[in-house]
C-alpha positions, 0 to 999 in steps of 0.5 A, spaced: 517 463 491 524 462 492 524 455 489 520 457 483 515 453 484 510 456 483 513 458 476 514 465 472 509 471 476 506 476 471 500 479 475 500 482 482 495 485 486 493 489 493 488 491 495 488 496 502 479 496 505 480 501 509 480 508 511 484 512 516 479 519 517 482 525 521 480 523 527 486 517 526 491 521 525 489 527 531 490 520 536 498 520 537 503 526 533 507 521 530 502 519 526 504 526 521 497 529 517 492 526 513 495 533 508 501 532 509 504 524 510 503 520 505 496 518 508 493 511 506 500 509 502 505 511 506 502 510 513 499 503 511 499 500 504 506 500 504 507 493 507 502 491 501 508 494 497 514 491 500 510 484 499 509 485 491 516 487 491 518 481 494 513 477 490 514 480 483 521 483 483 522 491 481 516 496 478 515 496 471 508 499 471 504 502 477 496 503 476 491 506 481 485 508 483 482 513 489 475 516 489 471 518 495 465 514 497 462 517 501 
């Protein structure tokens, strides 16, 4: 990346495909609460966000989609 071997990147995507139910938050106190702690974005997906910023630079636009499937 730093040497420009991939050319100019125009798009990137990060997908987090796991769920954290209430039992996950109840296991240890440092996880906070599902309602007040940022849930998946701040607890697990923050690493994906860090990687995207490293690869792509500063954020210009954000799109998000969430749904309850089950």
